[in-house]
C-alpha positions in Angstrom: 15.5 40.1 -13.4 12.2 38.1 -13.7 11.2 35.0 -11.6 12.5 31.6 -12.9 10.0 29.5 -14.9 8.7 26.7 -13.2 9.4 23.3 -15.2 5.9 21.9 -16.3 5.8 18.2 -16.0 3.5 16.2 -18.4 1.7 13.8 -16.0 1.0 11.1 -18.7 4.8 11.2 -19.8 5.8 11.0 -16.1 3.8 8.0 -15.6 5.0 6.3 -18.6 8.8 6.8 -17.9 8.2 5.6 -14.3 6.3 2.5 -15.6 9.5 1.7 -17.5 11.4 1.7 -14.3 8.9 -0.6 -12.6 8.9 -3.0 -15.6 12.7 -3.2 -15.6 12.5 -3.8 -11.9 10.1 -6.5 -11.9 12.2 -8.1 -14.7 15.3 -8.0 -12.6 13.8 -8.8 -9.3 12.7 -12.1 -10.9 15.8 -12.8 -12.4 18.1 -11.9 -9.5 16.1 -11.2 -6.5 15.4 -7.8 -4.8 18.6 -7.6 -2.4 21.0 -8.7 -5.3 19.6 -6.0 -7.8 21.2 -2.8 -7.6 20.1 0.4 -8.5 23.0 0.5 -10.9 21.5 -2.6 -12.5 18.5 -0.6 -13.3 20.4 2.1 -14.7 22.1 -0.3 -17.0 18.9 -2.0 -18.1 17.4 1.3 -19.3 20.4 3.0 -20.4 19.7 6.0 -18.0 21.3 7.9 -15.2 21.1 7.8 -11.6 19.6 11.3 -11.7 16.8 9.8 -13.5 16.1 7.1 -11.2 15.8 9.7 -8.2 13.5 11.7 -10.2 11.0 8.8 -9.9 12.0 7.2 -6.7 13.4 8.4 -3.5 15.2 5.2 -2.9 15.4 1.3 -3.4 12.8 0.8 -0.8 10.5 3.4 -2.6 11.1 1.3 -5.9 10.1 -1.9 -3.8 6.9 0.0 -3.0 6.1 0.8 -6.6 6.7 -2.7 -7.5 4.3 -4.0 -4.8 1.7 -1.5 -6.0 2.1 -2.8 -9.6 1.7 -6.3 -8.5 -1.2 -5.5 -6.5 -2.8 -3.5 -9.3 -2.4 -6.4 -11.9 -3.9 -8.9 -9.5 -6.7 -6.6 -8.7 -7.3 -6.0 -12.3 -7.3 -9.9 -13.1 -10.2 -10.5 -11.0 -12.2 -7.4 -11.6 -14.1 -9.0 -14.4 -15.5 -11.7 -12.0 -17.0 -9.0 -9.9 -18.4 -7.1 -12.8 -20.0 -10.3 -14.3 -23.9 -9.9 -13.8 -24.5 -13.5 -14.4 -22.7 -14.7 -11.2 -24.0 -15.0 -7.6 -22.2 -13.3 -4.9 -20.7 -16.3 -3.5 -19.3 -17.2 -6.6 -17.8 -13.8 -7.3 -16.2 -13.7 -3.6 -14.8 -17.3 -4.4 -13.7 -16.1 -7.6 -11.7 -13.1 -6.4 -9.7 -15.4 -3.7 -9.0 -18.2 -6.3 -8.2 -15.6 -9.1 -5.6 -14.0 -6.7 -4.0 -17.1 -5.8 -3.9 -18.5 -9.4 -2.2 -14.7 -10.4 0.4 -15.6 -7.7 0.8 -19.3 -8.8 1.4 -18.1 -12.4 4.4 -15.9 -11.2 6.3 -18.2 -8.5 9.8 -16.6 -9.0 8.6 -13.0 -8.7 6.4 -13.7 -5.8 9.3 -15.6 -4.0 11.9 -12.9 -4.8 9.6 -10.4 -3.0 8.7 -12.8 -0.2 12.5 -13.1 0.8 12.7 -9.3 1.6 9.2 -8.9 3.0 9.9 -9.5 6.6 13.2 -7.2 6.6 13.1 -4.3 9.3 14.3 -2.0 6.5 10.9 -2.6 4.9 8.5 -2.2 7.7 7.3 1.1 6.2 6.8 -0.4 2.9 5.1 -3.3 4.3 2.5 -0.8 6.1 1.9 1.1 2.8 1.4 -2.0 1.0 -1.4 -2.9 3.7 -3.2 0.4 3.2 -3.0 0.1 -0.5 -4.6 -3.3 -0.3 -7.5 -1.9 1.7 -7.9 1.0 -0.9 -8.1 -1.5 -3.9 -10.1 -4.6 -2.4 -12.7 -2.9 -0.4 -14.7 -1.3 -3.0 -14.5 -4.7 -5.1 -15.5 -6.8 -1.7 -18.2 -4.2 -0.6 -20.0 -4.5 -3.9 -20.1 -8.4 -3.4 -21.1 -8.1 0.1 -23.9 -5.8 -1.0 -25.0 -8.3 -3.6 -24.8 -11.3 -1.1 -27.2 -9.4 1.2 -29.7 -8.8 -1.5 -29.5 -12.6 -2.2 -30.1 -13.1 1.4 -26.8 -13.3 3.2 -27.4 -12.8 6.9 -24.4 -10.4 7.2 -24.6 -7.7 9.7 -23.2 -4.1 9.2 -22.4 -2.0 6.1 -21.1 -3.8 2.9 -18.0 -1.5 3.3 -17.5 -2.4 7.0 -17.8 -6.2 6.2 -15.4 -5.7 3.2 -12.8 -4.0 5.6 -12.9 -7.0 8.0 -12.7 -9.5 5.0 -9.6 -7.4 4.1 -8.2 -7.8 7.7 -8.5 -11.5 7.2 -7.1 -11.7 3.9 -4.1 -9.8 5.2 -3.9 -12.0 8.2 -3.8 -15.0 5.9 -1.1 -13.4 3.6 1.1 -13.1 6.8 0.3 -16.5 7.9 1.3 -18.1 4.6 4.6 -16.0 4.8 5.3 -17.3 8.3 4.4 -21.0 7.0 6.6 -20.5 4.0 9.7 -19.5 6.2 8.8 -22.5 8.7 8.8 -25.0 5.9 12.0 -23.7 4.6 13.5 -23.9 8.0 11.8 -27.6 8.3 10.3 -26.5 11.6 6.7 -27.7 10.6 5.2 -30.5 8.5 3.6 -30.0 4.9 0.3 -31.3 6.5 0.4 -28.4 9.3 -0.2 -25.9 6.5 -3.5 -26.5 5.2 -5.4 -26.3 8.4 -3.8 -22.9 9.5 -4.8 -21.1 6.0 -8.4 -23.0 6.2 -9.1 -21.3 9.4 -9.1 -17.9 7.6 -11.6 -19.3 5.2 -13.8 -20.5 7.6 -13.8 -17.1 9.5 -14.8 -15.4 6.3 -17.8 -17.6 5.8 -18.9 -17.2 9.7 -18.6 -13.5 9.2 -20.9 -13.5 5.8 -23.2 -16.1 7.2 -22.8 -18.4 4.4 -22.5 -22.0 4.6 -19.2 -23.7 5.7 -17.6 -24.7 2.6 -18.9 -22.1 0.4 -15.7 -20.6 -0.3 -13.0 -23.2 -2.2 -9.9 -24.6 -0.2 -6.6 -24.3 -1.8 -5.9 -27.3 -4.0 -3.2 -29.7 -2.7 -1.0 -29.1 -5.9 -1.0 -25.2 -5.3 -0.2 -25.7 -1.6 2.6 -28.0 -2.5 3.9 -25.4 -5.1 4.4 -23.1 -2.1 5.0 -25.2 0.7 6.0 -28.6 -0.5 
């Protein structure tokens, strides 16, 4: 009796089918919220079986991880043309990356808020850590290119561009966590709206000092955007 033949998997077809699950999950999370969405909802949406779901994802938390990866990839792709633009000085590229990511979120408030509501849950601690690692992998190469250009243009930045970029990503992650805490505090009415901007501005000033660029080189978050999230 011969050995069983291993099933071959078409990587492209596998990725496309997995993307269909992620697309459907994004829509359901935006419409119902992550906690309210069940795996069965997703199966009904796609007209498929539970076995199919577990072929692509180990759990609902694994699905959330995939959704976050998809969101991060989309936001990164949205700002990549700014980094690639040869006509822009480095400081304009850096500012464009930050404002571009903020704009991407502002255009999808329902989706961002739906994810935010489950972000701090204890069950999602591993997902949060994997998201942080993924953010480093995606943003460090982009920011390192900007830092290298900035140094060529006269930035007095110390350290290798890749190392500086990692510090910048750490500040971005810190700013994201601060924004989450501020959002929750505003929902609980434990802080005033006017307390939000100074807290977030500290991260922007920290980036400017690390890079050695003049204070005010990076744009503040405009008040309408702040009010959208924290008003």
